[in-house]
C-alpha positions as CSV (number, residue, x, y, z in Angstrom):
1,M,4.3,-10.7,5.5
2,P,7.4,-11.1,3.4
3,F,8.2,-7.4,3.1
4,M,8.6,-7.2,6.9
5,K,11.7,-9.4,6.9
6,G,15.3,-8.3,7.0
7,R,17.2,-5.4,8.6
8,A,15.0,-2.5,9.7
9,P,11.9,-3.6,7.7
10,I,10.2,-0.3,8.6
11,R,12.2,1.3,5.7
12,R,9.9,-0.6,3.2
13,T,6.6,0.8,4.6
14,L,4.7,3.4,2.7
15,N,4.4,5.6,5.7
16,Y,8.1,5.7,6.2
17,L,8.8,6.4,2.5
18,N,6.2,9.3,2.4
19,A,7.9,10.9,5.5
20,G,11.0,11.8,3.5
21,K,11.9,15.5,3.6
22,L,14.3,15.7,0.7
23,V,12.7,16.5,-2.6
24,F,15.3,17.6,-5.2
25,K,15.1,20.7,-7.3
26,D,13.8,20.0,-10.9
27,K,17.2,20.5,-12.5
28,I,18.9,17.6,-10.7
29,R,19.2,14.4,-12.8
30,I,21.8,12.2,-11.0
31,F,22.5,11.9,-7.3
32,S,25.6,9.8,-6.3
33,V,26.9,8.8,-2.9
34,A,30.4,7.3,-2.5
35,Y,31.5,5.8,0.8
36,N,33.4,2.9,2.3
37,I,31.8,0.3,4.6
38,Y,34.8,0.4,6.9
39,G,36.2,3.2,9.0
40,Q,34.8,5.7,11.5
41,N,34.8,8.6,9.1
42,N,32.2,6.8,6.9
43,N,29.6,6.0,9.5
44,G,27.4,9.1,8.8
45,A,27.4,8.4,5.1
46,K,26.7,4.7,5.6
47,D,23.7,5.5,8.0
48,F,22.5,8.1,5.5
49,V,22.4,5.6,2.7
50,F,20.7,3.0,5.0
51,W,18.0,5.2,6.4
52,Y,17.4,8.1,4.0
53,L,18.2,6.8,0.5
54,P,15.0,4.8,0.1
55,Q,13.0,8.0,1.0
56,I,15.0,10.0,-1.5
57,Q,14.4,7.4,-4.2
58,Y,10.7,7.3,-3.5
59,K,10.2,11.1,-3.4
60,N,12.4,11.7,-6.5
61,P,11.4,9.1,-9.2
62,D,13.0,11.1,-12.1
63,V,16.4,11.3,-10.4
64,Q,18.9,8.5,-11.0
65,V,20.5,7.5,-7.6
66,V,23.9,5.9,-7.6
67,T,25.8,4.4,-4.7
68,M,29.4,3.6,-4.9
69,K,31.0,1.4,-2.1
70,N,34.7,1.0,-1.4
71,L,35.9,3.1,-4.4
72,T,37.1,6.3,-2.6
73,P,39.2,7.1,0.4
74,S,36.8,9.7,1.8
75,P,33.0,9.8,1.5
76,F,31.3,12.3,-0.7
77,I,28.0,13.1,-2.4
78,K,27.9,14.5,-6.0
79,C,24.8,16.0,-7.6
80,Y,24.7,16.4,-11.4
81,F,22.4,19.0,-13.0
82,E,20.8,18.8,-16.4
83,D,22.9,21.6,-17.8
84,G,26.2,19.9,-16.9
85,R,27.0,21.5,-13.6
86,R,28.0,19.4,-10.6
87,I,27.9,20.0,-6.8
88,L,30.3,18.1,-4.6
89,V,29.4,17.7,-0.9
90,D,32.1,16.4,1.5
91,V,30.4,14.2,4.1
92,D,33.6,13.0,5.9
93,N,32.9,12.6,9.7
94,K,29.4,14.1,9.4
95,S,26.3,12.5,11.0
96,K,23.3,11.4,8.9
97,E,21.2,14.3,10.2
98,D,23.9,16.8,9.3
99,I,24.2,15.4,5.8
100,L,20.4,15.6,5.3
101,D,20.2,19.2,6.6
102,H,23.0,20.3,4.3
103,L,21.3,18.6,1.3
104,L,17.9,20.2,2.2
105,N,19.5,23.6,2.2
106,T,21.6,23.2,-1.0
107,V,19.7,21.0,-3.4
108,G,16.3,20.5,-1.8
109,K,13.1,22.4,-2.6
110,S,11.9,24.8,0.1
111,K,8.7,24.2,2.0
112,E,7.0,27.1,0.2
113,V,7.7,25.5,-3.2
114,L,6.5,22.1,-2.0
115,E,3.2,23.6,-0.7
116,A,2.6,25.5,-3.9
117,E,3.2,22.4,-6.0
118,A,0.8,20.4,-3.7
119,T,-2.0,22.9,-4.2
120,A,-1.4,23.1,-7.9
121,A,-1.6,19.3,-8.1
122,E,-5.0,19.2,-6.5
123,K,-6.6,20.5,-9.7
124,K,-9.7,22.2,-8.3
125,D,-11.1,22.9,-11.8
126,N,-11.9,19.2,-12.3
127,P,-15.7,19.0,-13.2
128,A,-15.9,15.8,-11.2
129,N,-15.3,17.6,-8.0
130,F,-18.3,18.9,-6.0
131,G,-18.9,20.2,-2.6
132,V,-17.9,23.2,-0.6
133,G,-15.4,25.4,-2.5
134,C,-16.0,23.8,-5.8
135,E,-18.0,24.7,-8.9
136,R,-21.0,22.6,-7.8
137,A,-22.3,22.2,-4.3
138,C,-24.0,18.9,-5.0
139,I,-23.8,16.2,-7.6
140,C,-27.4,16.6,-8.5
141,E,-26.5,19.9,-10.2
142,T,-24.6,17.9,-12.9
143,Y,-26.5,17.1,-16.1
144,G,-27.8,13.6,-16.2
145,Q,-27.9,13.0,-12.4
146,I,-31.0,12.4,-10.3
147,P,-32.2,15.4,-8.5
148,C,-31.8,15.7,-4.7
149,P,-34.4,13.6,-2.8
150,G,-35.2,16.6,-0.6
151,V,-36.4,18.5,-3.6
152,V,-37.9,15.8,-5.9
153,P,-38.9,12.5,-4.3
154,L,-37.2,9.4,-5.7
155,P,-39.2,6.9,-7.6
156,K,-40.4,4.0,-5.3
157,C,-38.4,1.5,-7.3
158,M,-35.2,3.3,-6.1
159,R,-36.1,3.3,-2.5
160,G,-35.0,0.4,-0.3
161,K,-38.1,0.6,1.9
162,Y,-40.4,-0.3,-1.0
163,L,-38.0,-2.9,-2.6
164,N,-37.8,-4.8,0.7
165,Q,-41.5,-4.9,1.1
166,R,-42.1,-6.3,-2.4
167,D,-40.1,-9.4,-1.7
């Protein structure tokens, strides 16, 4: 499998990308990370970019993600909002987990909001849904469908037992 080559190929699996915790608030448009590849004070930012940036990009498709290497003396993260405001986060000498926790608290959606959005996305009012908790308990209640075989027997031409005997 060609996608399983390279450094830490687990980062390119769908399970890993879906496991990301950071979903930005709706007003964030640009997320930028600036760090150096050398120096001890940049290790947390470098690891954050390596491990968490693919998840952030996957979970936030409408947000532009920018990384800037070797352009600044100290690492930082800057978030740009749609109304022109900016948030600057200093990530100097912080671990990747500390950076993620800080971003979850400041620019991430809360768990309650994410759960509410997930239930709203299910769209329970879809007429194609049937079963327990839906408008119809069985597909046979939909106009144009064959009635349940327990109520009205199926025609013999639709039963496998008679089709197999005919051949």
